[in-house]
C-alpha positions in Angstrom: -17.7 0.0 -19.4 -18.1 0.1 -15.6 -20.9 -2.1 -14.1 -22.6 0.7 -11.9 -25.7 -1.6 -11.2 -24.0 -3.9 -8.8 -21.9 -1.1 -7.0 -23.3 0.9 -4.1 -22.4 4.2 -2.9 -20.4 4.2 0.3 -19.3 6.8 2.8 -17.5 5.7 5.8 -16.4 8.1 8.3 -13.6 7.5 11.0 -16.2 7.1 13.7 -18.4 4.5 11.6 -16.0 1.6 12.1 -13.6 0.4 14.9 -10.2 -1.1 14.8 -10.6 -4.8 15.0 -8.4 -7.8 15.7 -9.0 -11.2 13.9 -7.8 -10.4 10.5 -5.2 -12.0 8.5 -2.4 -11.0 11.1 -3.0 -11.3 14.9 -0.3 -8.6 15.6 -2.1 -6.0 13.3 -5.5 -4.3 13.9 -7.8 -3.6 10.7 -10.5 -1.0 10.1 -13.2 -1.9 7.4 -13.7 1.1 4.9 -17.0 -0.3 3.6 -15.5 -1.2 0.1 -16.0 -5.0 0.1 -19.9 -4.4 0.7 -20.0 -1.6 -1.8 -18.5 -3.6 -4.6 -20.2 -6.9 -3.8 -16.9 -8.5 -3.0 -14.9 -7.6 -5.9 -12.6 -5.1 -4.0 -11.5 -4.8 -0.3 -9.9 -1.6 1.1 -9.1 -1.5 4.8 -6.6 0.3 7.1 -4.2 -1.7 8.9 -2.1 -0.7 11.9 0.5 -2.1 14.2 -0.8 -3.6 17.4 2.1 -5.6 18.7 5.9 -5.5 18.3 7.3 -7.4 15.4 8.7 -10.7 16.6 8.2 -13.4 13.7 6.7 -11.2 11.0 4.1 -12.7 8.4 6.3 -15.5 7.3 6.9 -16.0 3.5 3.8 -16.0 1.6 2.1 -14.9 -1.6 -1.6 -13.8 -2.3 -3.9 -15.1 -4.9 -5.0 -11.7 -6.0 -5.5 -9.9 -9.4 -4.5 -6.5 -7.9 -2.9 -5.4 -4.4 -1.5 -2.0 -3.3 -0.2 -0.8 0.0 -0.1 2.9 0.7 2.0 3.8 3.7 -0.1 6.6 5.6 2.1 6.5 8.9 5.5 5.1 10.1 7.3 2.6 8.1 7.6 -1.0 7.5 10.5 -3.4 6.0 9.5 -6.1 3.5 11.4 -8.6 1.7 9.9 -8.9 -2.0 11.6 -11.9 -3.2 15.2 -11.3 -2.3 15.1 -7.7 -2.0 14.7 -5.8 1.2 12.3 -2.8 0.7 11.7 0.0 3.2 8.1 1.4 2.8 7.8 4.7 4.5 4.8 7.2 5.0 3.6 8.4 1.5 4.9 5.4 -0.4 2.9 3.4 -2.5 3.7 -0.3 -3.4 2.0 -2.3 -6.2 2.4 -5.9 -5.0 2.2 -7.8 -8.4 0.3 -11.0 -8.4 2.1 -13.9 -6.8 5.0 -12.0 -5.7 6.7 -13.9 -2.7 7.1 -11.5 0.3 7.5 -11.1 3.9 6.7 -8.3 6.2 9.4 -8.5 9.0 9.7 -5.3 10.6 7.5 -2.0 11.3 7.4 1.0 13.5 4.9 1.2 16.5 2.9 4.0 14.6 2.9 1.9 11.5 -0.6 2.2 9.4 -1.3 1.7 5.8 -4.2 1.4 3.5 -4.4 -1.8 1.5 -6.6 -2.3 -1.5 -6.9 -5.8 -2.9 -9.0 -7.4 -5.7 -10.9 -9.7 -5.3 -12.0 -9.1 -1.6 -11.7 -12.7 -0.6 -8.2 -13.3 -1.9 -6.1 -16.1 -0.6 -2.9 -16.2 1.2 -0.6 -19.1 0.6 2.6 -19.9 2.7 5.6 -20.4 0.5 9.2 -21.8 1.0 11.8 -19.1 2.4 13.4 -17.3 -0.4 16.2 -16.0 1.7 17.4 -15.1 5.3 15.4 -12.3 7.0 17.0 -9.5 9.0 16.1 -9.1 12.5 13.2 -6.6 13.5 14.0 -3.3 15.2 13.0 -3.4 18.9 10.3 -0.8 19.6 12.6 0.8 22.2 15.3 1.3 19.7 16.5 4.4 18.0 14.3 3.9 14.9 11.2 3.4 16.8 
């Protein structure tokens, strides 16, 4: 049964929160959607968008989380999930199973996605490289 006593109603409009730096990645901007507070830290939901052109990407890492999805709302991003390159385009939804080693290495200038993770205070752990990473697409290139 759902615990409704420790959850709060939340309604966040676009003008209620600003895009902020200082999140997990300095080349992205983040917009809080109020879910961490509404769920007392059980879940975080935020929008993430490109801020700087891809240079080094996220590096190989995994998350200590029970649940994580990425829903691409604009643009595209290229990830390595283990040794498989994956193009995620607007409209796509990716469930990142707990512990999957991955690397976001390329994205379009208009990339924006919704990320939902539980728990909200999930940890990110650097891991040894799994395989070689392709070069990112320059933002002034044909795919930008």
